[in-house]
N, C-alpha and C positions, 0 to 999 in steps of 0.2 A: 551508879551506872546513869548516863544522861541517855534518854531516848526524845526521838523527835517523830511525831505523827502529823502527817500532811493529810489536808482534805481539800476538796473543792475543784478539782480537777474536771475535764469532761470534753466533750463535743460541741464547738459552737460554730457557726457562720462567720465568715469575715465579716469585721466590722461590729461583732458582738463583743461582750464584754464576760469575765470571768473572775472570780476572786478566790484566790488561794489561802489557804489558813494551815498553820502550824502550831503545834503546841508542845512545848518542852517540858520535860519533868527529870527528875532527880536531882542531884548536886549541882546548882547552879550558881555561880558567882555572879553578884550584882553587876559587876562590871565585865561587858562581853559584847559582842556582835553576833547578830542574827542575819541571813539573808536568804536568798534564792539563786540557783543556778539552773540552768537547763543544758540538756543532751539530747540533740536530734540523732538520728542514725547516721552514723558513718562520721560524725563531728564529736570533737572533744567536748567536754562539759565546760561551760562557759557562766561568767557571772552576768546575772541578771541585776540584780539590786541589794544592796547590803545596808543595815540600819546599825547604828552603835545604840546601847544603852541609853547615853546621853542624847539621842536623837540626830545624830548626824547621819545624812544618807548618801549614797553613791549609786549611779546608774550606768548600767551599759548605754552607750550611744543609741542601741537599738529599741532600749526601752524608755528613754526621754520624752515627756511627752505625753505619753501612753500610760504608763505603769506607774503606780504609786505605791510605795514600800510603808508599812506602818508597823508598829508594835504597842503590846500593853506589858510593861514591865513586870507589873505586879502578877500578872498571868502568866507570864513567860511566853507568851504567844508572839507569832508576827504573822502578818497578813499582805497579800499583794493583789492589790485592785489592778487588773489589766482591761483595758478599753482599745477601741479600735483594733480589735484582734486581726493579724493577718496569717495566711497560709504557712508564712515562714517563720512563724512563732509554735508552731506544732513541735513539739518536744516532751521528753519527761523531764518535769521540773523537781527539783530536790530542794529540801528545806536545809540549811545550815545553821551551824552555831559555832562559836570557836568560844571556849569555857577554858580558863586557866591555860592557855595556851594549845588546847588540844581542839581538833576539830571535828567535829560529829556532824554525819549526814542522816537525814529521813530516807524512807525507802522508797521516796519518787512518787509523783503523781503524773498521770498521762493528761496533756493538754492536745487536742486535735483541732486546728481551724480549717475548717472546709471552703473551697473559694465558690 
């Protein structure tokens, strides 16, 4: 069984920074994709950023230039550095792993950006 454990959410003022981390454990194939989604109240869950095991990244337009995704393949961890945060970034952020064609989710971590 695959498990994802997130950390690093919290409350920050607009313009501040936060770093989210996610550790995956279990039977994980070496070729996979990890990423971050978010869901604000009343909204659908949306992609923030994703990174493959080969290091290819993709960002939502809202994240480009402000957020950076990175990973450590040896440790099966993925990080999201979020800078210049805005109130509209407030959401529950979910770690995601696609492993052997199956998508897994973390429990979510709250990010709140105050104006």
